[in-house]
C-alpha positions as CSV (number, residue, x, y, z in Angstrom):
1,M,-0.4,-0.1,0.1
2,N,1.6,3.3,-0.9
3,K,1.8,6.0,1.4
4,F,-0.9,8.1,0.2
5,L,-3.6,5.2,0.4
6,Y,-2.0,4.2,3.9
7,I,-3.0,7.7,5.2
8,M,-6.3,8.1,3.8
9,F,-7.2,4.6,4.9
10,T,-6.1,5.6,8.7
11,A,-7.8,8.5,8.8
12,L,-10.9,7.0,7.5
13,L,-10.8,4.6,10.2
14,L,-10.2,6.8,12.8
15,L,-12.9,9.1,11.7
16,T,-15.3,6.0,11.4
17,T,-14.3,4.9,15.2
18,V,-15.1,8.3,16.7
19,G,-17.9,9.4,14.6
20,C,-19.9,5.8,16.0
21,N,-18.8,6.9,19.4
22,Y,-19.7,10.1,19.1
23,E,-22.6,9.5,17.2
24,E,-23.8,6.7,19.7
25,S,-23.4,9.1,22.9
26,W,-27.1,10.7,22.2
27,V,-30.1,8.3,21.5
28,Y,-32.7,11.0,20.8
29,R,-32.5,14.6,20.5
30,S,-35.1,17.8,20.9
31,G,-34.1,21.2,20.3
32,D,-30.7,21.9,22.1
33,K,-31.8,19.1,24.6
34,Q,-30.4,15.5,24.2
35,V,-30.8,12.1,25.7
36,S,-28.0,9.9,26.4
37,A,-27.3,6.1,26.2
38,G,-27.6,5.8,29.6
39,L,-31.0,7.8,30.4
40,Y,-32.9,6.0,27.6
41,T,-31.3,2.5,29.0
42,I,-33.2,3.4,32.2
43,Y,-36.3,4.3,30.5
44,Q,-36.0,0.9,28.9
45,V,-35.8,-0.6,32.2
46,L,-38.9,1.0,33.5
47,A,-40.9,-0.2,30.2
48,L,-39.9,-3.6,31.1
49,S,-41.5,-3.3,34.9
50,N,-44.2,-2.4,32.9
51,V,-44.6,-4.6,30.5
52,E,-44.5,-7.2,33.1
53,Q,-48.2,-6.2,34.4
54,V,-49.3,-6.3,30.6
55,I,-48.5,-9.9,30.1
56,Y,-50.0,-10.5,33.2
57,E,-53.6,-9.4,32.3
58,E,-53.3,-10.6,29.1
59,N,-52.1,-14.4,29.9
60,N,-54.4,-15.2,33.1
61,G,-52.3,-14.1,35.7
62,Y,-49.1,-16.0,34.1
63,V,-45.6,-14.8,35.1
64,P,-42.8,-15.3,32.9
65,E,-39.9,-17.0,34.7
66,S,-37.1,-15.2,33.1
67,T,-36.1,-11.9,31.3
68,E,-35.4,-14.4,28.5
69,E,-38.9,-15.8,28.6
70,L,-40.2,-12.4,28.7
71,L,-38.4,-11.5,25.4
72,Q,-39.9,-13.9,23.6
73,M,-43.4,-13.0,24.6
74,S,-45.8,-10.4,23.3
75,A,-48.1,-7.6,24.7
76,A,-50.9,-5.7,23.2
77,G,-50.0,-7.1,19.6
78,L,-46.8,-6.4,19.6
79,T,-43.2,-8.2,20.5
80,V,-41.6,-7.4,24.1
81,T,-38.8,-5.5,22.4
82,E,-41.3,-3.6,20.4
83,W,-43.5,-2.6,23.6
84,V,-40.5,-1.8,25.4
85,N,-38.9,0.3,22.6
86,T,-41.8,2.3,22.1
87,N,-43.1,2.5,25.6
88,A,-39.6,4.1,26.0
89,K,-39.7,6.5,23.2
90,E,-43.2,7.6,24.5
91,G,-41.4,8.4,27.8
92,I,-38.1,10.3,26.4
93,A,-41.0,12.5,24.4
94,E,-42.8,13.3,27.7
95,Y,-39.1,14.2,29.4
96,F,-38.6,16.6,27.0
97,A,-42.5,18.1,27.2
98,V,-41.8,18.7,30.7
99,L,-38.3,20.1,30.1
100,Q,-40.0,22.2,27.9
101,K,-42.8,23.2,29.7
102,F,-40.5,24.2,32.9
103,A,-38.1,26.2,31.0
104,A,-41.8,28.0,29.7
105,L,-42.6,28.5,33.1
106,G,-39.8,30.5,34.2
107,L,-39.3,28.1,36.5
108,Q,-35.9,27.0,38.2
109,L,-34.4,24.5,40.9
110,N,-32.8,25.7,43.9
111,E,-29.6,24.5,45.9
112,D,-31.4,22.5,48.0
113,D,-33.6,20.8,44.9
114,L,-30.2,20.1,43.5
115,T,-28.3,18.5,46.6
116,Q,-32.2,16.3,47.0
117,I,-31.4,15.2,43.5
118,N,-27.4,14.4,43.6
119,E,-28.2,12.8,47.2
120,I,-30.9,10.5,45.6
121,S,-28.6,9.7,42.8
122,D,-25.6,8.6,44.7
123,S,-28.0,6.5,47.4
124,V,-29.3,4.6,44.0
125,L,-25.4,4.1,42.6
126,Q,-24.6,3.0,45.3
127,G,-27.5,0.5,46.5
128,S,-28.0,-1.2,42.7
129,D,-25.1,-3.6,43.5
130,G,-23.3,-2.8,39.9
131,F,-26.6,-3.1,38.1
132,H,-26.2,0.6,36.9
133,E,-22.6,0.6,35.8
134,K,-22.9,-2.5,33.9
135,N,-25.6,-1.3,31.8
136,G,-24.0,2.4,31.0
137,I,-26.2,3.9,33.4
138,S,-23.9,6.9,34.8
139,R,-24.2,9.0,37.6
140,E,-25.5,11.7,35.0
141,A,-27.8,9.8,33.7
142,L,-29.5,9.3,37.0
143,V,-28.9,12.9,38.1
144,D,-31.1,13.8,34.6
145,F,-33.7,11.7,35.1
146,Y,-34.3,12.5,39.1
147,T,-34.3,15.9,38.0
148,Y,-36.9,15.5,35.3
149,I,-38.8,13.9,38.2
150,L,-38.4,16.6,40.6
151,K,-39.0,19.3,37.3
152,I,-42.9,17.6,37.1
153,D,-43.4,18.1,40.9
154,C,-42.6,21.8,40.1
155,V,-44.6,22.0,36.8
156,L,-47.5,20.5,38.9
157,L,-47.3,22.8,41.9
158,K,-47.1,25.5,39.6
159,L,-50.0,24.9,37.2
160,Y,-52.6,23.8,40.1
161,G,-51.1,25.7,42.8
162,K,-52.6,29.5,43.7
163,G,-52.9,31.3,40.9
164,G,-51.7,28.8,38.7
165,E,-53.9,28.2,35.3
166,Y,-55.7,25.7,36.5
167,E,-55.7,26.6,40.3
168,I,-57.3,23.7,42.8
169,T,-58.4,26.1,45.5
170,E,-57.7,25.3,49.2
171,T,-61.7,25.2,49.5
172,E,-61.6,22.2,46.7
173,I,-58.5,21.0,48.4
174,A,-60.7,20.8,51.9
175,E,-64.0,19.4,50.3
176,Y,-61.6,16.8,49.1
177,I,-60.0,15.5,52.3
178,R,-62.8,15.8,53.9
179,N,-64.8,13.2,51.5
180,T,-61.7,11.2,51.2
181,Y,-59.7,11.0,54.5
182,A,-60.8,10.7,58.4
183,M,-58.4,12.0,60.6
184,A,-58.8,10.5,64.5
185,D,-57.3,10.5,68.0
186,L,-57.3,7.0,69.3
187,L,-57.5,5.4,73.2
188,M,-57.7,1.9,73.1
189,I,-58.4,0.2,76.5
190,P,-58.0,-3.4,76.3
191,R,-60.8,-6.3,77.5
192,P,-59.2,-9.3,79.7
193,Y,-58.2,-12.5,78.2
194,D,-60.7,-14.0,81.2
195,G,-64.0,-13.9,79.7
196,L,-66.2,-10.8,78.2
197,N,-68.8,-9.4,80.9
198,S,-66.3,-10.6,83.5
199,P,-65.1,-8.4,86.4
200,E,-62.0,-7.1,85.0
201,D,-64.4,-6.6,81.9
202,E,-66.6,-3.9,83.7
203,F,-64.1,-2.2,85.0
204,A,-62.4,-1.7,81.4
205,R,-65.5,-0.6,80.3
206,K,-66.4,1.9,83.1
207,T,-62.7,3.3,83.0
208,A,-63.0,3.6,79.1
209,T,-66.7,5.4,80.0
210,K,-65.2,7.9,82.4
211,Y,-62.5,8.6,79.9
212,L,-64.7,9.6,77.3
213,N,-66.6,11.6,79.4
214,R,-63.6,13.8,80.3
215,L,-62.3,13.8,76.9
216,Q,-65.9,15.6,76.0
217,N,-65.6,17.7,78.9
218,G,-62.3,18.9,77.6
219,E,-59.3,16.9,79.2
220,E,-56.5,16.2,76.2
221,I,-56.8,12.5,75.2
222,E,-52.8,12.4,75.4
223,N,-53.2,12.8,79.3
224,L,-56.1,10.1,79.5
225,A,-53.7,7.9,77.6
226,Y,-50.8,8.7,80.4
227,E,-53.1,8.1,83.0
228,W,-54.4,4.9,81.8
229,M,-50.7,3.9,81.7
230,L,-49.5,4.1,84.9
231,Q,-52.6,2.7,86.5
232,S,-52.3,-0.8,83.9
233,T,-48.9,-1.6,86.3
234,D,-47.9,-1.8,89.7
235,S,-44.2,-1.4,88.9
236,Q,-42.5,1.6,90.4
237,D,-39.8,1.1,88.2
238,F,-42.1,0.8,85.0
239,Q,-43.9,4.1,86.1
240,E,-40.9,6.1,86.5
241,S,-39.4,4.8,83.0
242,L,-42.9,5.9,81.3
243,E,-43.2,9.3,79.3
244,K,-46.1,11.2,78.4
245,P,-47.4,10.3,74.5
246,D,-47.5,12.6,72.1
247,K,-50.8,13.2,70.5
248,R,-49.4,12.7,66.9
249,D,-48.3,9.0,68.0
250,M,-52.0,8.4,68.9
251,R,-53.8,10.2,65.7
252,V,-54.2,8.5,62.5
253,I,-55.1,9.3,59.2
254,V,-57.6,6.7,57.5
255,S,-58.9,6.1,53.6
256,E,-59.8,3.6,51.3
257,Q,-56.7,3.1,50.3
258,N,-55.1,1.9,53.5
259,R,-58.6,0.4,55.6
260,G,-56.7,-2.9,55.1
261,E,-53.9,-1.6,56.7
262,I,-55.5,-0.2,59.9
263,G,-58.1,-3.1,59.7
264,L,-61.8,-2.9,58.9
265,F,-63.0,-2.5,62.4
266,I,-60.8,1.3,63.2
267,Y,-61.5,2.2,59.4
268,D,-65.5,2.1,59.9
269,A,-65.7,3.0,63.2
270,I,-63.8,6.4,62.7
271,M,-65.5,6.8,59.3
272,E,-68.9,6.6,60.7
273,T,-68.2,9.0,63.8
274,P,-69.2,12.8,62.9
275,F,-66.4,15.4,62.6
276,G,-66.0,16.8,65.8
277,A,-67.6,13.7,67.5
278,S,-66.1,11.3,70.2
279,R,-67.6,8.5,71.2
280,I,-66.9,4.3,72.3
281,V,-67.0,1.6,69.9
282,E,-66.2,-2.3,71.0
283,D,-65.0,-5.5,69.5
284,D,-63.9,-8.4,71.5
285,F,-60.4,-7.0,72.2
286,A,-61.0,-3.4,73.4
287,F,-62.8,-0.5,73.9
288,L,-61.4,2.1,71.6
289,I,-62.2,5.7,72.4
290,I,-62.1,7.6,69.4
291,E,-62.5,11.6,68.7
292,R,-62.9,12.6,65.0
293,I,-60.5,15.4,64.0
294,D,-61.6,17.8,60.9
295,F,-58.0,18.1,59.7
296,T,-59.1,21.0,57.4
297,V,-60.1,23.1,60.5
298,E,-57.0,21.8,62.2
299,P,-53.8,24.4,61.4
300,E,-51.3,21.6,61.5
301,G,-53.2,18.9,60.1
302,F,-54.0,21.1,57.3
303,E,-50.8,22.4,55.9
304,D,-49.0,19.3,56.5
305,K,-51.2,17.4,54.1
306,K,-52.5,20.4,51.9
307,Y,-49.5,20.1,49.4
308,D,-49.7,16.4,49.2
309,I,-53.7,16.3,48.7
310,L,-53.0,18.9,45.7
311,R,-50.4,16.6,44.1
312,E,-53.0,13.6,44.5
313,I,-55.8,15.4,43.0
314,S,-54.0,16.7,40.1
315,S,-51.2,14.2,39.2
316,E,-53.8,12.2,36.5
317,D,-55.0,15.4,35.5
318,L,-51.5,16.5,34.4
319,Q,-49.9,13.0,33.2
320,S,-52.9,13.3,30.7
321,K,-51.5,16.7,29.6
322,I,-47.6,15.6,29.9
323,V,-48.8,12.8,27.0
324,E,-50.4,15.4,25.1
325,W,-47.7,17.6,25.2
326,G,-45.2,14.5,24.3
327,Q,-47.3,13.6,21.3
328,A,-46.4,17.1,20.0
329,V,-42.8,17.3,21.0
330,K,-40.4,16.9,17.6
331,M,-37.6,14.5,18.1
332,T,-34.7,13.3,16.3
333,A,-33.8,9.7,16.8
334,N,-30.1,8.0,16.2
335,P,-30.7,5.1,14.3
336,L,-26.8,3.7,15.3
337,A,-27.5,4.0,19.0
338,L,-31.2,2.8,19.0
339,K,-29.8,-0.8,16.9
340,R,-27.2,-1.0,19.7
341,L,-29.3,0.0,22.7
342,T,-31.7,-3.4,22.7
343,P,-33.7,-4.6,25.7
344,Q,-32.0,-8.3,25.1
345,K,-28.4,-6.3,26.2
346,I,-30.0,-5.2,29.8
347,Q,-28.3,-7.0,32.3
348,Y,-30.1,-7.9,35.8
349,N,-28.0,-8.7,38.5
350,E,-28.2,-12.4,39.6
């Protein structure tokens, strides 16, 4: 080979190698933003998790025994590979849409936000047992992803918060809370194991009734709980070690979503107690003193829940808007990167 041809061949090989590495460093572009291979892989992993539910529903509850088997199946009329890549592409479009909306609304993340994002990214990376590294998901890709998640929340609060385009008022939030949640303070007086309607059981009933009367006359439920704790033991050392309960430890918030966790007896008892009322309900195990609180008029309770409820009310509507915005996003795809980044290449930990 003459010198000129050798130089041209070497230059072409070098350019091709460098070009491939450069070209495959991004997967989708929109405007001046681009999605890295690592971030795209995150969306593929999320899509693989979602497709399992689709397959479960389409196959009478069947669960594939391995990722290899999963990738051989179909979902919603597509191969799993097609489904995953389509789902990931839609997720990327929504990613760009949120970034564009965030900028259009003039929003910015503060130092605390950035610190939180970095801490979460580091924690996820350290706890993944090498999963991210072997799949080419860098720390920067995780930072991009969690920045996106936080920007969704900023967009939500801007659009649905006070003065926003789709404002949900505090009155609407309060009404939603009243219809969905119930807050109550509880004091439980156990019934004896040696039989209902025994002298000990009658004593427990009288104690509960006495405490209810005192509660209705203005005494604080945590003081009554402390008194009962002291009376329930004869041990001087134990009594001296007791601390007065914090009212927050006696308070529960129930809803349809957590009724199974808290127990149907307690859930029904609270929901059937009128706002501001207190009463005793009983089963075979205890007398339960309930003081139901309307925490839309309880400053601490309402303020604690207000923004969480705003998110709860608006999240579904915002998600539909994000899908719509994503469908309008114009993206450029990188076929070289897409050809390389297939679901089959994702490596899971043993």
